[in-house]
N, CA, C and O atoms as a Tinker XYZ file with bonds, in Angstrom:
   332  protein
     1  N    -21.877000    3.799000   53.077000    73     2
     2  CA   -21.288000    4.494000   51.958000    64     1     3
     3  C    -22.287000    5.548000   51.470000    63     2     4     5
     4  O    -23.475000    5.256000   51.330000    81     3
     5  N    -21.818000    6.752000   51.215000    73     3     6
     6  CA   -22.750000    7.792000   50.784000    64     5     7
     7  C    -23.348000    7.468000   49.419000    63     6     8     9
     8  O    -22.742000    6.768000   48.607000    81     7
     9  N    -24.540000    7.988000   49.186000    73     7    10
    10  CA   -25.186000    7.781000   47.896000    64     9    11
    11  C    -24.418000    8.475000   46.786000    63    10    12    13
    12  O    -23.682000    9.430000   47.033000    81    11
    13  N    -24.590000    7.999000   45.575000    73    11    14
    14  CA   -23.901000    8.591000   44.434000    64    13    15
    15  C    -24.449000    9.985000   44.166000    63    14    16    17
    16  O    -25.657000   10.210000   44.241000    81    15
    17  N    -23.575000   10.901000   43.860000    73    15    18
    18  CA   -23.969000   12.269000   43.574000    64    17    19
    19  C    -23.185000   12.781000   42.372000    63    18    20    21
    20  O    -22.125000   12.252000   42.038000    81    19
    21  N    -23.705000   13.789000   41.744000    73    19    22
    22  CA   -23.003000   14.393000   40.606000    64    21    23
    23  C    -22.042000   15.480000   41.085000    63    22    24    25
    24  O    -21.458000   16.197000   40.273000    81    23
    25  N    -21.884000   15.598000   42.358000    73    23    26
    26  CA   -20.977000   16.592000   42.917000    64    25    27
    27  C    -19.532000   16.245000   42.546000    63    26    28    29
    28  O    -19.206000   15.081000   42.312000    81    27
    29  N    -18.690000   17.247000   42.497000    73    27    30
    30  CA   -17.286000   17.063000   42.152000    64    29    31
    31  C    -16.549000   16.304000   43.253000    63    30    32    33
    32  O    -16.729000   16.575000   44.440000    81    31
    33  N    -15.729000   15.364000   42.844000    73    31    34
    34  CA   -14.841000   14.644000   43.748000    64    33    35
    35  C    -13.414000   15.079000   43.446000    63    34    36    37
    36  O    -13.044000   15.240000   42.282000    81    35
    37  N    -12.615000   15.271000   44.486000    73    35    38
    38  CA   -11.215000   15.675000   44.335000    64    37    39
    39  C    -10.310000   14.529000   44.751000    63    38    40    41
    40  O    -10.653000   13.747000   45.638000    81    39
    41  N     -9.159000   14.432000   44.110000    73    39    42
    42  CA    -8.135000   13.487000   44.551000    64    41    43
    43  C     -7.279000   14.170000   45.616000    63    42    44    45
    44  O     -7.322000   15.390000   45.777000    81    43
    45  N     -6.518000   13.379000   46.326000    73    43    46
    46  CA    -5.594000   13.927000   47.327000    64    45    47
    47  C     -4.604000   14.870000   46.647000    63    46    48    49
    48  O     -4.310000   15.946000   47.169000    81    47
    49  N     -4.094000   14.472000   45.493000    73    47    50
    50  CA    -3.125000   15.301000   44.769000    64    49    51
    51  C     -3.736000   16.635000   44.351000    63    50    52    53
    52  O     -3.081000   17.672000   44.452000    81    51
    53  N     -4.986000   16.617000   43.882000    73    51    54
    54  CA    -5.642000   17.855000   43.462000    64    53    55
    55  C     -5.848000   18.807000   44.641000    63    54    56    57
    56  O     -5.622000   20.011000   44.520000    81    55
    57  N     -6.275000   18.263000   45.778000    73    55    58
    58  CA    -6.472000   19.116000   46.957000    64    57    59
    59  C     -5.149000   19.680000   47.460000    63    58    60    61
    60  O     -5.066000   20.851000   47.831000    81    59
    61  N     -4.124000   18.847000   47.471000    73    59    62
    62  CA    -2.811000   19.309000   47.918000    64    61    63
    63  C     -2.306000   20.433000   47.027000    63    62    64    65
    64  O     -1.770000   21.428000   47.515000    81    63
    65  N     -2.475000   20.275000   45.726000    73    63    66
    66  CA    -2.042000   21.311000   44.796000    64    65    67
    67  C     -2.857000   22.587000   44.994000    63    66    68    69
    68  O     -2.311000   23.690000   44.976000    81    67
    69  N     -4.147000   22.432000   45.180000    73    67    70
    70  CA    -5.035000   23.590000   45.341000    64    69    71
    71  C     -4.702000   24.382000   46.603000    63    70    72    73
    72  O     -4.758000   25.612000   46.603000    81    71
    73  N     -4.357000   23.672000   47.679000    73    71    74
    74  CA    -4.033000   24.326000   48.949000    64    73    75
    75  C     -2.547000   24.611000   49.114000    63    74    76    77
    76  O     -2.127000   25.236000   50.088000    81    75
    77  N     -1.757000   24.147000   48.153000    73    75    78
    78  CA    -0.300000   24.281000   48.225000    64    77    79
    79  C      0.250000   23.621000   49.489000    63    78    80    81
    80  O      1.052000   24.196000   50.226000    81    79
    81  N     -0.210000   22.405000   49.705000    73    79    82
    82  CA     0.220000   21.594000   50.841000    64    81    83
    83  C      0.793000   20.283000   50.326000    63    82    84    85
    84  O      0.604000   19.911000   49.168000    81    83
    85  N      1.487000   19.601000   51.202000    73    83    86
    86  CA     1.997000   18.283000   50.884000    64    85    87
    87  C      0.833000   17.304000   50.861000    63    86    88    89
    88  O     -0.107000   17.442000   51.644000    81    87
    89  N      0.882000   16.323000   49.979000    73    87    90
    90  CA    -0.188000   15.326000   49.907000    64    89    91
    91  C     -0.352000   14.575000   51.219000    63    90    92    93
    92  O     -1.461000   14.173000   51.573000    81    91
    93  N      0.744000   14.386000   51.939000    73    91    94
    94  CA     0.662000   13.660000   53.212000    64    93    95
    95  C     -0.188000   14.425000   54.225000    63    94    96    97
    96  O     -0.846000   13.810000   55.063000    81    95
    97  N     -0.182000   15.745000   54.161000    73    95    98
    98  CA    -1.023000   16.546000   55.058000    64    97    99
    99  C     -2.491000   16.234000   54.812000    63    98   100   101
   100  O     -3.259000   16.069000   55.759000    81    99
   101  N     -2.881000   16.154000   53.556000    73    99   102
   102  CA    -4.264000   15.821000   53.209000    64   101   103
   103  C     -4.591000   14.417000   53.697000    63   102   104   105
   104  O     -5.660000   14.189000   54.264000    81   103
   105  N     -3.675000   13.470000   53.479000    73   103   106
   106  CA    -3.895000   12.090000   53.955000    64   105   107
   107  C     -4.030000   12.046000   55.472000    63   106   108   109
   108  O     -4.849000   11.294000   56.001000    81   107
   109  N     -3.231000   12.848000   56.177000    73   107   110
   110  CA    -3.328000   12.892000   57.635000    64   109   111
   111  C     -4.704000   13.391000   58.063000    63   110   112   113
   112  O     -5.300000   12.839000   58.988000    81   111
   113  N     -5.219000   14.435000   57.396000    73   111   114
   114  CA    -6.563000   14.945000   57.717000    64   113   115
   115  C     -7.603000   13.860000   57.526000    63   114   116   117
   116  O     -8.528000   13.731000   58.328000    81   115
   117  N     -7.455000   13.079000   56.462000    73   115   118
   118  CA    -8.402000   11.993000   56.201000    64   117   119
   119  C     -8.282000   10.930000   57.291000    63   118   120   121
   120  O     -9.292000   10.478000   57.830000    81   119
   121  N     -7.058000   10.531000   57.617000    73   119   122
   122  CA    -6.841000    9.512000   58.647000    64   121   123
   123  C     -7.357000    9.958000   60.015000    63   122   124   125
   124  O     -7.858000    9.139000   60.786000    81   123
   125  N     -7.238000   11.248000   60.318000    73   123   126
   126  CA    -7.690000   11.792000   61.608000    64   125   127
   127  C     -9.196000   12.006000   61.650000    63   126   128   129
   128  O     -9.760000   12.261000   62.714000    81   127
   129  N     -9.847000   11.905000   60.502000    73   127   130
   130  CA   -11.281000   12.124000   60.444000    64   129   131
   131  C    -11.670000   13.578000   60.261000    63   130   132   133
   132  O    -12.857000   13.904000   60.285000    81   131
   133  N    -10.695000   14.459000   60.078000    73   131   134
   134  CA   -10.977000   15.879000   59.866000    64   133   135
   135  C    -11.558000   16.141000   58.486000    63   134   136   137
   136  O    -12.287000   17.113000   58.285000    81   135
   137  N    -11.236000   15.277000   57.542000    73   135   138
   138  CA   -11.699000   15.428000   56.168000    64   137   139
   139  C    -12.302000   14.100000   55.718000    63   138   140   141
   140  O    -11.571000   13.136000   55.490000    81   139
   141  N    -13.624000   14.040000   55.589000    73   139   142
   142  CA   -14.259000   12.794000   55.135000    64   141   143
   143  C    -13.813000   12.459000   53.709000    63   142   144   145
   144  O    -13.626000   13.345000   52.875000    81   143
   145  N    -13.650000   11.176000   53.455000    73   143   146
   146  CA   -13.235000   10.727000   52.127000    64   145   147
   147  C    -13.908000    9.409000   51.806000    63   146   148   149
   148  O    -14.339000    8.679000   52.699000    81   147
   149  N    -13.991000    9.119000   50.529000    73   147   150
   150  CA   -14.539000    7.863000   50.047000    64   149   151
   151  C    -13.388000    7.068000   49.453000    63   150   152   153
   152  O    -12.635000    7.573000   48.621000    81   151
   153  N    -13.261000    5.837000   49.882000    73   151   154
   154  CA   -12.205000    4.973000   49.350000    64   153   155
   155  C    -12.850000    3.977000   48.388000    63   154   156   157
   156  O    -13.793000    3.269000   48.741000    81   155
   157  N    -12.322000    3.940000   47.171000    73   155   158
   158  CA   -12.790000    3.010000   46.156000    64   157   159
   159  C    -11.582000    2.176000   45.769000    63   158   160   161
   160  O    -10.746000    2.605000   44.974000    81   159
   161  N    -11.497000    0.991000   46.334000    73   159   162
   162  CA   -10.294000    0.180000   46.164000    64   161   163
   163  C     -9.131000    0.894000   46.836000    63   162   164   165
   164  O     -9.173000    1.165000   48.036000    81   163
   165  N     -8.101000    1.195000   46.068000    73   163   166
   166  CA    -6.950000    1.917000   46.612000    64   165   167
   167  C     -7.046000    3.415000   46.354000    63   166   168   169
   168  O     -6.167000    4.172000   46.766000    81   167
   169  N     -8.092000    3.845000   45.683000    73   167   170
   170  CA    -8.270000    5.260000   45.333000    64   169   171
   171  C     -9.048000    5.976000   46.425000    63   170   172   173
   172  O     -9.952000    5.404000   47.035000    81   171
   173  N     -8.693000    7.224000   46.665000    73   171   174
   174  CA    -9.373000    8.041000   47.677000    64   173   175
   175  C     -9.901000    9.290000   46.998000    63   174   176   177
   176  O     -9.188000    9.947000   46.239000    81   175
   177  N    -11.152000    9.612000   47.274000    73   175   178
   178  CA   -11.771000   10.806000   46.719000    64   177   179
   179  C    -12.458000   11.580000   47.832000    63   178   180   181
   180  O    -12.961000   10.999000   48.794000    81   179
   181  N    -12.471000   12.902000   47.686000    73   179   182
   182  CA   -13.089000   13.787000   48.668000    64   181   183
   183  C    -14.167000   14.603000   47.959000    63   182   184   185
   184  O    -13.917000   15.200000   46.912000    81   183
   185  N    -15.359000   14.623000   48.534000    73   183   186
   186  CA   -16.436000   15.431000   47.967000    64   185   187
   187  C    -16.102000   16.911000   48.098000    63   186   188   189
   188  O    -15.548000   17.345000   49.109000    81   187
   189  N    -16.438000   17.668000   47.085000    73   187   190
   190  CA   -16.182000   19.105000   47.112000    64   189   191
   191  C    -16.855000   19.758000   48.328000    63   190   192   193
   192  O    -16.260000   20.628000   48.964000    81   191
   193  N    -18.075000   19.354000   48.656000    73   191   194
   194  CA   -18.782000   19.962000   49.791000    64   193   195
   195  C    -18.056000   19.678000   51.108000    63   194   196   197
   196  O    -18.020000   20.545000   51.982000    81   195
   197  N    -17.481000   18.488000   51.268000    73   195   198
   198  CA   -16.710000   18.178000   52.483000    64   197   199
   199  C    -15.444000   19.027000   52.548000    63   198   200   201
   200  O    -15.062000   19.511000   53.614000    81   199
   201  N    -14.795000   19.204000   51.390000    73   199   202
   202  CA   -13.607000   20.051000   51.325000    64   201   203
   203  C    -13.958000   21.499000   51.686000    63   202   204   205
   204  O    -13.256000   22.132000   52.474000    81   203
   205  N    -15.038000   22.015000   51.112000    73   203   206
   206  CA   -15.460000   23.391000   51.397000    64   205   207
   207  C    -15.800000   23.571000   52.875000    63   206   208   209
   208  O    -15.495000   24.607000   53.467000    81   207
   209  N    -16.427000   22.566000   53.461000    73   207   210
   210  CA   -16.773000   22.634000   54.882000    64   209   211
   211  C    -15.513000   22.665000   55.747000    63   210   212   213
   212  O    -15.452000   23.404000   56.729000    81   211
   213  N    -14.516000   21.872000   55.388000    73   211   214
   214  CA   -13.252000   21.874000   56.126000    64   213   215
   215  C    -12.591000   23.242000   56.053000    63   214   216   217
   216  O    -12.132000   23.774000   57.064000    81   215
   217  N    -12.544000   23.807000   54.856000    73   215   218
   218  CA   -11.908000   25.110000   54.663000    64   217   219
   219  C    -12.666000   26.189000   55.437000    63   218   220   221
   220  O    -12.050000   27.023000   56.100000    81   219
   221  N    -13.980000   26.177000   55.358000    73   219   222
   222  CA   -14.788000   27.177000   56.066000    64   221   223
   223  C    -14.666000   27.014000   57.580000    63   222   224   225
   224  O    -14.559000   28.002000   58.307000    81   223
   225  N    -14.682000   25.782000   58.048000    73   223   226
   226  CA   -14.555000   25.525000   59.485000    64   225   227
   227  C    -13.186000   25.875000   60.008000    63   226   228   229
   228  O    -13.052000   26.364000   61.130000    81   227
   229  N    -12.150000   25.628000   59.197000    73   227   230
   230  CA   -10.785000   25.948000   59.610000    64   229   231
   231  C    -10.588000   27.438000   59.768000    63   230   232   233
   232  O     -9.860000   27.875000   60.659000    81   231
   233  N    -11.221000   28.224000   58.922000    73   231   234
   234  CA   -11.084000   29.674000   59.004000    64   233   235
   235  C    -11.794000   30.219000   60.230000    63   234   236   237
   236  O    -11.338000   31.189000   60.836000    81   235
   237  N    -12.921000   29.593000   60.601000    73   235   238
   238  CA   -13.691000   30.060000   61.755000    64   237   239
   239  C    -13.072000   29.619000   63.076000    63   238   240   241
   240  O    -13.234000   30.292000   64.094000    81   239
   241  N    -12.368000   28.496000   63.063000    73   239   242
   242  CA   -11.876000   27.917000   64.304000    64   241   243
   243  C    -10.684000   28.670000   64.888000    63   242   244   245
   244  O    -10.466000   28.611000   66.098000    81   243
   245  N     -9.916000   29.367000   64.075000    73   243   246
   246  CA    -8.726000   30.044000   64.562000    64   245   247
   247  C     -7.592000   29.062000   64.741000    63   246   248   249
   248  O     -7.777000   27.856000   64.574000    81   247
   249  N     -6.420000   29.566000   65.079000    73   247   250
   250  CA    -5.271000   28.683000   65.207000    64   249   251
   251  C     -5.375000   27.807000   66.453000    63   250   252   253
   252  O     -5.965000   28.225000   67.450000    81   251
   253  N     -4.809000   26.595000   66.412000    73   251   254
   254  CA    -4.817000   25.733000   67.592000    64   253   255
   255  C     -4.028000   26.369000   68.732000    63   254   256   257
   256  O     -3.102000   27.145000   68.497000    81   255
   257  N     -4.395000   26.040000   69.953000    73   255   258
   258  CA    -3.746000   26.612000   71.135000    64   257   259
   259  C     -2.245000   26.337000   71.144000    63   258   260   261
   260  O     -1.460000   27.179000   71.581000    81   259
   261  N     -1.844000   25.154000   70.660000    73   259   262
   262  CA    -0.421000   24.814000   70.638000    64   261   263
   263  C      0.354000   25.767000   69.730000    63   262   264   265
   264  O      1.469000   26.176000   70.053000    81   263
   265  N     -0.248000   26.118000   68.593000    73   263   266
   266  CA     0.417000   27.033000   67.663000    64   265   267
   267  C      0.525000   28.430000   68.263000    63   266   268   269
   268  O      1.558000   29.085000   68.122000    81   267
   269  N     -0.520000   28.888000   68.923000    73   267   270
   270  CA    -0.500000   30.207000   69.559000    64   269   271
   271  C      0.582000   30.247000   70.628000    63   270   272   273
   272  O      1.346000   31.209000   70.709000    81   271
   273  N      0.647000   29.199000   71.452000    73   271   274
   274  CA     1.658000   29.151000   72.508000    64   273   275
   275  C      3.061000   29.157000   71.917000    63   274   276   277
   276  O      3.956000   29.813000   72.450000    81   275
   277  N      3.258000   28.434000   70.825000    73   275   278
   278  CA     4.564000   28.403000   70.175000    64   277   279
   279  C      4.965000   29.792000   69.706000    63   278   280   281
   280  O      6.068000   30.252000   70.003000    81   279
   281  N      4.081000   30.466000   68.977000    73   279   282
   282  CA     4.417000   31.764000   68.403000    64   281   283
   283  C      4.496000   32.862000   69.452000    63   282   284   285
   284  O      5.212000   33.844000   69.257000    81   283
   285  N      3.781000   32.720000   70.552000    73   283   286
   286  CA     3.848000   33.717000   71.619000    64   285   287
   287  C      5.004000   33.448000   72.579000    63   286   288   289
   288  O      5.305000   34.276000   73.438000    81   287
   289  N      5.654000   32.286000   72.435000    73   287   290
   290  CA     6.773000   31.957000   73.315000    64   289   291
   291  C      6.337000   31.471000   74.679000    63   290   292   293
   292  O      7.136000   31.468000   75.614000    81   291
   293  N      5.080000   31.057000   74.816000    73   291   294
   294  CA     4.573000   30.582000   76.104000    64   293   295
   295  C      4.431000   29.071000   76.138000    63   294   296   297
   296  O      3.836000   28.518000   77.062000    81   295
   297  N      4.975000   28.408000   75.136000    73   295   298
   298  CA     4.897000   26.950000   75.052000    64   297   299
   299  C      5.697000   26.332000   76.186000    63   298   300   301
   300  O      6.802000   26.784000   76.485000    81   299
   301  N      5.151000   25.306000   76.817000    73   299   302
   302  CA     5.853000   24.635000   77.907000    64   301   303
   303  C      6.233000   23.229000   77.467000    63   302   304   305
   304  O      5.511000   22.583000   76.709000    81   303
   305  N      7.367000   22.771000   77.950000    73   303   306
   306  CA     7.850000   21.427000   77.644000    64   305   307
   307  C      8.165000   20.729000   78.952000    63   306   308   309
   308  O      8.493000   21.358000   79.958000    81   307
   309  N      8.056000   19.411000   78.909000    73   307   310
   310  CA     8.469000   18.630000   80.073000    64   309   311
   311  C      9.982000   18.774000   80.254000    63   310   312   313
   312  O     10.730000   18.778000   79.277000    81   311
   313  N     10.421000   18.891000   81.492000    73   311   314
   314  CA    11.828000   19.041000   81.788000    64   313   315
   315  C     12.542000   17.711000   81.531000    63   314   316   317
   316  O     12.218000   16.719000   82.184000    81   315
   317  N     13.499000   17.658000   80.604000    73   315   318
   318  CA    14.171000   16.394000   80.295000    64   317   319
   319  C     14.987000   15.866000   81.481000    63   318   320   321
   320  O     15.327000   14.683000   81.511000    81   319
   321  N     15.301000   16.714000   82.447000    73   319   322
   322  CA    16.082000   16.296000   83.592000    64   321   323
   323  C     15.266000   15.467000   84.572000    63   322   324   325
   324  O     15.845000   14.802000   85.430000    81   323
   325  N     13.927000   15.484000   84.473000    73   323   326
   326  CA    13.091000   14.794000   85.439000    64   325   327
   327  C     12.760000   13.368000   85.030000    63   326   328   329
   328  O     11.943000   12.718000   85.683000    81   327
   329  N     13.363000   12.875000   83.984000    73   327   330
   330  CA    13.079000   11.493000   83.548000    64   329   331
   331  C     13.698000   10.483000   84.445000    63   330   332
   332  O     13.553000    9.283000   84.215000    81   331
């Protein structure tokens, strides 16, 4: 468990509101390990520095390859006839 700090902690609801995203999206990031969080009982908090790192890293990383393929129309799917 990380040491106690005076840094700001955000709730899932606060981050979702700030990013204009659904709260479940934030929870998914936490579950996937993309966004570190501290769980205190049933409460979940995210350090401001971890949130800032996610936002900064997301901007540098560019869109995922799947999204690019979708928008460019080059996305491939398994042929349902071959099942």
